[in-house]
C-alpha positions in Angstrom: -36.0 -49.3 217.8 -33.0 -49.1 219.6 -32.8 -48.7 223.1 -29.4 -48.0 225.1 -27.0 -45.0 225.4 -28.1 -42.0 223.6 -25.4 -39.8 222.4 -25.7 -36.2 220.5 -24.2 -34.8 218.0 -24.3 -31.0 217.1 -22.9 -29.9 213.8 -24.8 -26.4 214.3 -25.6 -24.2 211.5 -24.5 -26.3 208.4 -25.5 -25.7 204.4 -27.5 -28.1 203.1 -25.3 -29.5 200.5 -22.8 -30.9 203.2 -25.5 -32.3 205.1 -27.1 -34.1 202.0 -23.5 -35.5 201.4 -23.4 -36.5 204.9 -26.4 -38.6 204.9 -26.2 -39.6 201.4 -29.3 -39.9 199.0 -32.7 -40.7 200.7 -30.2 -40.8 204.3 -28.9 -44.2 202.8 -25.3 -43.4 204.7 -27.5 -43.0 208.1 -29.0 -46.4 206.7 -25.7 -48.4 206.6 -24.4 -46.8 210.2 -27.9 -47.6 211.5 -27.6 -51.3 209.9 -23.6 -52.1 210.5 -23.7 -50.9 214.2 -27.1 -51.6 215.3 -28.1 -48.1 216.2 -30.8 -46.0 215.4 -30.5 -42.3 214.2 -32.6 -39.1 214.3 -31.6 -35.7 213.3 -33.2 -32.2 212.4 -30.9 -30.0 210.5 -27.6 -30.3 211.8 -28.6 -31.9 215.2 -28.3 -35.8 215.6 -29.0 -38.3 217.9 -27.5 -41.7 218.0 -29.2 -44.5 219.8 -27.7 -47.9 221.2 -24.7 -49.9 222.6 -22.7 -48.1 219.9 -24.0 -44.8 220.1 -20.3 -43.5 220.5 -19.1 -45.5 217.7 -21.9 -43.8 215.7 -21.1 -40.5 216.7 -17.8 -40.8 215.9 -18.2 -42.1 212.6 -20.5 -39.4 211.9 -18.3 -36.6 213.0 -15.6 -38.0 210.6 -17.7 -37.8 207.6 -19.2 -34.9 208.5 -15.3 -33.4 208.3 -15.1 -35.4 205.2 -18.2 -33.9 203.4 -16.8 -30.4 203.6 -14.7 -30.9 200.4 -15.1 -34.3 199.0 -18.1 -36.9 198.2 -19.1 -39.0 200.6 -19.2 -42.9 199.1 -20.5 -45.8 200.3 -17.0 -46.8 200.6 -15.6 -44.1 202.8 -19.1 -44.8 205.0 -18.0 -48.6 205.3 -14.2 -47.4 206.1 -15.2 -45.2 208.7 -17.2 -47.7 210.5 -14.0 -50.2 210.3 -11.9 -47.7 212.3 -14.7 -46.8 215.0 -14.7 -50.5 215.5 -11.4 -50.8 216.1 -10.6 -48.0 218.6 -9.0 -45.4 216.1 -9.4 -43.0 213.4 -7.5 -41.8 210.6 -7.4 -38.2 212.0 -5.3 -39.6 215.2 -3.1 -41.7 212.9 0.8 -40.4 213.9 2.1 -43.5 211.6 0.5 -42.0 207.9 2.4 -42.9 205.1 3.2 -39.8 202.9 3.1 -41.0 199.2 2.7 -38.5 195.7 -1.1 -39.1 195.7 -1.5 -38.2 199.6 -1.0 -39.3 202.8 -2.5 -43.4 203.3 -2.9 -44.2 207.2 -2.9 -47.4 209.2 -7.2 -48.2 209.7 -6.5 -49.6 213.5 -4.2 -51.1 215.8 -3.2 -54.0 213.3 -2.4 -51.8 210.9 -0.6 -49.1 212.8 1.6 -51.7 214.3 2.2 -53.2 211.1 3.7 -49.6 210.1 5.3 -49.4 213.2 7.5 -52.7 212.7 7.9 -51.8 209.0 10.0 -48.7 210.1 11.5 -50.1 213.0 12.6 -53.6 211.9 15.0 -54.7 208.9 12.4 -57.8 208.2 8.8 -57.5 208.7 6.3 -60.2 208.4 2.6 -59.0 207.7 0.1 -62.3 208.2 -3.4 -62.5 207.4 -6.5 -63.1 205.1 -7.2 -61.2 202.0 -8.2 -57.5 202.2 -6.4 -56.7 205.5 -4.3 -54.0 203.5 -0.7 -56.4 204.5 0.3 -55.6 200.6 -0.7 -52.2 199.9 0.6 -51.0 203.1 4.0 -52.4 202.6 4.2 -50.7 199.0 2.9 -47.5 200.6 6.0 -47.9 202.7 8.3 -48.8 199.7 7.2 -45.5 198.0 7.5 -43.5 200.9 11.1 -44.7 201.5 12.3 -44.3 197.9 10.8 -40.6 198.1 12.8 -39.8 201.2 16.0 -41.6 199.4 16.3 -43.9 202.4 16.4 -46.5 199.9 17.8 -46.3 195.9 15.3 -48.8 194.4 12.2 -51.2 195.3 12.1 -54.5 194.4 8.8 -56.4 194.3 8.8 -59.9 194.2 5.9 -62.6 194.0 6.2 -66.3 193.4 4.5 -67.6 190.2 2.5 -70.4 191.5 -0.3 -71.8 189.2 -3.7 -71.9 191.0 -5.2 -74.6 188.4 -3.7 -73.1 185.5 -0.5 -73.8 183.9 1.6 -71.0 182.7 2.6 -72.8 179.5 -0.3 -72.4 178.4 -1.0 -68.6 178.6 -0.4 -66.7 175.7 2.7 -64.4 175.3 6.4 -64.4 176.3 7.7 -65.2 179.8 7.0 -61.5 181.0 3.4 -61.5 180.0 2.8 -64.9 181.6 4.1 -64.0 184.8 2.4 -60.2 184.7 -1.1 -61.4 186.1 0.4 -62.5 189.2 2.5 -59.4 190.0 -0.9 -57.2 188.9 -1.8 -56.6 192.5 1.5 -55.1 193.5 1.4 -52.8 190.0 -2.3 -51.5 190.6 -0.8 -50.2 194.2 2.0 -48.2 192.7 -0.3 -46.9 190.0 -2.4 -45.0 192.7 0.4 -44.3 195.1 3.1 -43.0 192.3 0.8 -42.5 189.2 1.2 -44.8 186.0 3.4 -42.5 183.6 6.0 -42.2 186.5 6.0 -45.9 187.4 6.5 -46.7 184.0 9.6 -44.3 183.9 10.9 -45.7 187.5 10.2 -49.4 186.0 12.7 -48.4 182.7 15.1 -47.0 185.1 15.6 -49.8 187.1 14.2 -48.1 190.4 11.4 -50.1 190.5 11.9 -53.6 189.9 9.0 -56.6 189.6 9.8 -60.1 189.4 9.4 -63.4 190.4 11.0 -64.8 192.9 13.0 -67.4 191.1 14.9 -64.5 189.3 16.1 -63.7 192.8 18.6 -66.3 193.0 22.3 -65.5 193.5 21.5 -61.8 194.0 22.3 -59.6 196.7 20.2 -56.6 197.0 21.5 -53.2 199.0 19.8 -50.3 199.4 16.3 -51.6 198.7 13.0 -51.8 200.0 11.9 -55.6 199.0 8.8 -57.1 199.2 7.8 -60.7 199.1 4.0 -60.9 198.6 2.2 -64.3 199.0 4.9 -65.8 200.4 2.6 -68.9 201.4 3.2 -70.1 198.2 6.7 -70.2 198.4 9.0 -73.5 199.4 10.8 -73.7 202.3 14.1 -73.8 199.7 12.7 -70.8 198.3 11.9 -68.2 201.1 15.4 -69.2 202.3 17.0 -68.4 199.4 15.1 -64.8 199.3 15.5 -64.1 202.7 19.2 -64.4 202.5 19.5 -61.8 199.5 19.0 -59.2 202.0 22.4 -56.8 201.6 23.3 -53.5 203.8 21.0 -50.6 203.8 17.9 -52.9 203.0 14.8 -53.3 204.5 12.2 -56.3 203.6 8.8 -57.2 204.4 7.3 -60.7 203.5 3.3 -60.7 203.0 1.1 -63.7 203.1 -1.9 -66.0 204.4 -0.6 -69.3 205.4 -4.0 -70.6 205.3 -4.6 -70.0 201.5 -1.4 -71.6 200.0 -1.8 -73.0 196.3 1.6 -75.6 196.6 0.8 -79.0 196.1 -0.9 -81.1 199.0 3.1 -82.6 200.0 5.1 -79.4 199.9 5.6 -77.7 203.2 4.5 -73.8 203.3 8.0 -71.6 203.3 6.1 -68.8 205.2 5.0 -70.9 208.0 8.5 -72.8 208.3 9.9 -69.5 208.3 7.7 -68.3 211.2 8.4 -71.3 213.2 12.3 -71.2 212.5 12.8 -67.4 212.6 10.8 -66.7 216.2 12.4 -64.6 218.5 15.2 -63.7 216.3 16.3 -60.2 216.6 15.5 -57.4 214.1 12.3 -59.4 212.5 8.9 -58.4 213.2 5.5 -60.4 212.8 2.3 -58.6 212.7 -0.6 -61.0 212.4 -4.1 -59.9 210.9 -7.5 -61.3 211.0 -11.1 -61.1 210.0 -11.4 -58.1 212.2 -8.9 -56.0 210.1 -10.4 -56.5 206.5 -11.2 -53.4 205.2 -13.1 -54.6 201.7 -16.8 -54.8 201.1 -18.4 -55.6 204.3 -19.0 -59.4 202.7 -15.5 -60.0 202.3 -14.9 -59.8 206.1 -18.1 -62.2 206.9 -16.5 -64.7 204.1 -13.4 -64.1 205.8 -14.7 -64.8 209.5 -17.1 -68.0 208.3 -13.8 -69.9 207.4 -12.1 -68.8 210.2 -14.7 -70.8 212.3 -14.6 -74.1 209.7 -11.7 -76.5 211.2 -9.1 -77.2 208.5 -9.9 -73.8 206.7 -7.8 -72.9 203.6 -5.8 -75.6 202.7 -2.8 -77.4 203.2 0.6 -76.5 203.8 
């Protein structure tokens, strides 16, 4: 039984269906809240008491989920994300930096994601650095889609180095396009979710959206484009310098990566790590650094990242 501060939340006379959606089958949403925040929740009809050191955060999550239950099913993922936002000190409803796409609004969850969105909008070049699951690529793609919809850019260029992680491209079936497609799949998935499969296909056919391996960028100058370099920790020093000098007039670039997870050979220095050192303090460039606390995937992913962050020399070479 939890002890500590107690916060009351009274939703008044509420219909049973909405209350059931809030609590979940056999109160599993409430049990998830209790387990994650170390609190105790008691309720009678629409009146809830939240007890424990994190009572205020628990009450904030209940209010958010109650609003969600008005017209949507409340899933375990909804509960997890609401807990993440409460622990980060922010709520999606208060996010003035929300990104508008054809499929809806996308919010920055917590101060680091919101800083990231702000940096992308205010700087010509933004670096998003941090572990998997922190939304670096997803939010960058969302900003690119929004910029295209608002016609502040004429096209989107999504770039990724095709570095083998224990596999050889030559042994994979298909032509070059089919060989590199798995490396670009995360950006395709984000586009499909935000724009829709058919519309993405049409935009790709018209070269409004271009998805290409890093090697194809040499010799080009990209004007009036939103350019994203994903998995930049797998670039060499020469490759990332080549990419950064492709930026043309009216363009905006975002570089994402995790400098602890490079797939380069042990003797090669990560171009991303080198670029962060060389470009430190250069006007027009912003850097947002994420940590395990910003992970918005399954709670186990956050615990895995935290465990590796505690391990000396984690993540391999640079």
